[in-house]
N, C-alpha and C positions, 0 to 999 in steps of 0.2 A: 768878752767881759760879761758876766752874768747880769741880768736886768732886774731880778726881783731883790727886794730890800735885804732879806736874810742872806741870800747868796753873796751879794755885794759886801755886806757888813763882814761876813765871815772871811771873804777873800782878803779884805784889808787886814783883819786880825792875823790870819795865817801868814801873810807876807811880811809881817812886822812893820807895816806902814804907819801905825799909830804911835805918836810920840807925845806923851803927856809931859808938859814942861812945868806945870804948877797945879797943885791940887790941895786946897785948904779945907780941912774939915771944920764944922762948927766947933767953937771953943767949949770944952768941958762936956762934950756929948759922947765920948767913948768911940767905939768902932762903928762909925756911920759913913755913908758916902760924903764926899766933899761938897761944900756949898759954893765953892769957886773953883773953876777949872779953866786952864788954858792948854790947848793941844794943837798939834799939827798932824794932819793925815796926808801922807805922800800918796797922791792919787795916780790914776792911770793916765790922766790927761793934764793934771795940774796938781799943785799942793793946796790944801784947804785948811784954813784956820777955824778951829772950833773953840767956843767959849761958853761957859755956864756962869752967869752972873745974875744975882737977885732972882734966882729960880727960873731963869729963861735961857734956853739953849739957842745959840746962834752959830751958823756956819757960813763961810764966805761963798759957798756954792748956791745957797738960797733955794735948794730943791725942797719940794713939799715933803717927800719921804726921803730924808737925808741919811745915807749909809755912813757918812763921816761922823755925824752926831751919834748914831747908833753904835758905832765902833768905840767911840770915846766913852759913851755911857757904860758899855760892857766892861771896859778897862778900869773904870773908876767905881764900879759897884752900883751904879744907878739902874733903875728899871729902864727898859727900852722896848720898842716894838718887836725886837728880835728875841728878847728875853723878858717876858712879862714879870710882874711882881711875884715874889715867892709866896706860896700859900702857907698860912700859919696852921698849926694843928687845930686851933679853935675853929678855923674855917671849915675843917673837915669833920667837926663834931667830936673830936677827941679831946680829952682832958690832959 
């Protein structure tokens, strides 16, 4: 099992271990990441419950750098340590 966050996150995604059961976007906001998420990540040692509620990500593993949260963040379009925020054209000085 890989030990760095990116490798572990990608391993969960490649194996199909991430199951998002509920993802609710903010009302009337168009195509944006959901503000409430419930998911299950089938882990190598156990299954982990991941939740986003009121802007806070929580995982049953309680690891400081959690690959389960990072996997769900990637599946639901949220920024994650594995995939940082997309740079806008304005940030690159282009109009």
